[in-house]
Phi, psi and omega in degrees: 000136181292145168285137180252130176242142174259130176232160176276174185311132173225120181311332182299337184251007180303320179297319179295322172306310180289317177303312177303315183285316182301321182304308184281323180296314182294322182292327192264315190229328191104150183280138176251160181309315181300325175300316180295321179300318183278318186278333179274339186224059185300323181292314179295318184279328189242303188288310183307314179287358176110014180265195181208149167239130181248149181239132170269110186249135166269191180296322190244347191226157171272114185267337182192173183199157171201148178246150172235121182243133174310141179214120183055195185276338190235020189212164169237152172259125171273127184207159176057050172276127179214140170238131181306137178310320179291353182244003180298157178077013181245015179079014182294317178304317177300315182296319178291320180300320179294325171299317183295315183292315177302316181298314182300310178300318184294339177268004177077019180262158187251352181216153168240129178241158176205155173243145179207197177223140182296347169295339182271068186301312182297322181293311182300323175300315182297309182300314178298321176303324180272003179094009174295140176242151180287143175229165178299147179297148174280118180292343180256021182306141178273004182242120175296320184290342186292123175233009175211136173236141183224160178215150180233124170274119185254357183293000000 
């Protein structure tokens, strides 16, 4: 089994961040304008405003990725989590989630929010495993596909 290392954003892997996410989003729902904003311009949309993109790395490959975007004054939005199909079932989602929680705490924030779709059964199970709870949907959501909103208090 490959050793997995979690690293922070490196522009050298920006294309893989987009590719991994475009693959599953397009297969399942179709790409929305807000997806393109984040995936085509990760530095501007995520890093510049104070967020982070994590990569789960093997020696040679990006096995998974996730982004954290500042949200309100005390939170980050977890978005664009993807694990390469050939690496699923190896705990990579757990490792990425731990990095997101640690990042949120290190920035002095108290919450992580996310929007998803209940078709993403494995993702919803992962979020619940880490203690995320359902919250009311955001009527101003930028995603047509979002039918569940969740929050984790990390304080």
